[in-house]
N, C-alpha and C positions, 0 to 999 in steps of 0.2 A: 566593503573594506573590512579588514580584520584588525584586531588589537593584540599586541604582545602581552602574554600573561605575566611577564616580569616587570616591564616598565610602563605598561598600558599605552604605549605609543601606537599611533596609527601606522598601519602597514598594508601592503597589497595582499590580495586574497591568495596569490600564488607564491608569495615570498617565502623562502626557506630560512632566511636569517633576518632578524629584526634590524632595520637600518639605524635605529636609535641606540640600542644597548648591545647588539650583536648576539642576542639569544639565538641559538641554533636549534631549529626544529628537526625532529628525526625524519629520515627519509622513508622510502617505501620498503626498506629491507625488513622491517618488523611487521609489515602489513600481512595479515593472513587472509585477506579477502580473496575469494575464489577457491577456497579449500574447504573440505568437509562436506557433510551431507547436505547442508543448505544450498550448496552450489553444484550439486551432482546432477546427473541426468535424471535420477529418480525424482528430485525436487522439481525439475522442469516439467516432467510428466505430471506430477501432482498439481502443479499450477495450471497446466492446460486442462486437466480433468476438473479442477475447481472452477475454472472459467466456464466450462461447458455446463456443469451442474448449476452454478449460480445463474447463468443466463437462462437455462430452461426453468429454473425455479422462479425467476422474475416473470417469465411468460406465464407459467402455470398459476402463480399467485394472482396475477392480473385477471386471467380468465376465471379463476375461482371467485374472485371478488365480484365480477360481473354476474356470474351465475348465482351467487348468493343474493345479490341485490334483486335479480329477476325472480327469485323464489321468496323474497320478502324478508330475508335474514339480514337486517340492517347492521347488527354487530359484526358479523363476518364480512359483510360487504364494505362497510365504511371504516372499520377499525382494524380487524385482524388482517384483512387482505392488503391494505396499503402499508401497514407496519411490516408485514412479511416481505412485500415487494421492495421497500426501501432498505431493509436489512440485507436482503440478497443482492440488491443493486450496489450497496456499499461494499459487500464482499467481492463482487465482480470488479469494481473499480480498484480495490486493493490488489487483487490477483493480477490484473492487467499492469498496474504500476510497478509491482514488485518484479514481474517478469521483464520489464523494460530496463531494470537496473543492471 
């Protein structure tokens, strides 16, 4: 549910006019979503490349952590490796979610 900014009355999520006070919400004519560089083909390509790089980075950081542990480097294997993995995994999730919008 949503609330009217004028009367604070309860209203439906998709209502364009408040049923209590009649406040009219602007339509889509002022909406600029879908325009500009952020929604261009170049941005789509950048997201795809970002997904690929973040995915390979996750894989390589996991392998690197395992190799570091096998060589006895506990700092790289138990701290740097997992931190790098989860940061790259978070970037991958963001890239995937943004592309679905």
